[in-house]
C-alpha positions in Angstrom: 23.4 -22.7 68.4 20.7 -22.0 71.0 18.0 -21.8 68.3 18.8 -25.3 67.0 18.8 -26.7 70.6 15.3 -25.3 71.2 14.1 -26.6 67.8 14.7 -30.2 69.1 12.0 -29.8 71.8 9.4 -27.6 70.1 7.7 -30.7 68.5 7.7 -32.8 71.6 4.0 -33.6 72.4 2.7 -32.7 75.9 -0.5 -33.6 77.6 -2.9 -30.6 77.9 -5.9 -31.0 80.2 -8.7 -28.6 81.2 -10.1 -29.1 84.7 -13.7 -28.0 85.1 -14.0 -29.0 88.7 -13.8 -32.0 91.0 -15.5 -33.6 94.0 -15.0 -36.5 96.4 -17.4 -39.3 96.5 -17.5 -42.4 98.7 -16.8 -45.6 96.6 -20.4 -46.7 97.4 -21.7 -43.7 95.4 -19.2 -44.3 92.6 -20.5 -47.8 92.2 -24.0 -46.5 92.0 -23.4 -44.2 89.1 -25.6 -44.7 86.1 -26.2 -43.0 82.8 -28.0 -39.7 83.6 -26.5 -39.3 87.1 -25.6 -35.7 87.8 -22.5 -35.1 90.0 -22.1 -31.7 91.6 -18.6 -30.3 91.3 -16.9 -28.0 93.8 -16.7 -25.1 91.3 -19.2 -22.4 90.4 -20.3 -22.0 86.7 -18.8 -18.6 86.7 -15.3 -19.7 88.0 -12.5 -20.0 85.6 -11.3 -23.5 84.5 -7.7 -24.6 85.0 -5.4 -25.4 82.0 -2.7 -27.9 82.8 0.3 -29.0 80.8 1.7 -32.4 82.0 -0.3 -32.0 85.2 1.1 -28.5 86.0 -1.3 -25.6 86.2 -0.2 -22.9 83.7 -3.3 -20.8 83.0 -7.0 -20.1 83.7 -9.7 -19.6 81.2 -13.3 -19.7 80.1 -15.0 -22.6 78.3 -16.1 -21.6 74.8 -17.9 -23.5 72.0 -16.1 -23.5 68.6 -18.4 -24.9 65.9 -19.4 -28.2 67.5 -16.4 -28.6 69.9 -15.5 -27.2 73.3 -12.4 -24.9 73.6 -10.9 -22.7 76.2 -10.2 -18.9 76.0 -7.1 -18.1 78.1 -7.9 -15.3 80.6 -4.8 -15.5 82.8 -1.4 -17.1 82.8 -0.3 -18.4 86.1 2.1 -16.0 87.7 0.7 -13.0 85.7 -2.4 -10.9 86.1 -4.6 -10.3 83.1 -5.6 -6.7 82.6 
């Protein structure tokens, strides 16, 4: 009976987000943004990115390019240490 109960939720769609970094800007600077503006984030290029499911951090990873698209290679699940 447990397997059938789990099957009900396995196809439920969840929002998956990768966060590359963030910053805080005064509204004045936000209103001055134009095409070509570069915004410096609070994260180094070598830092792992965060993988969120429904706004909850679940893993860290590295950005990769797959054909012409971006992807993420999981390097560590939250609560575990990668070896």
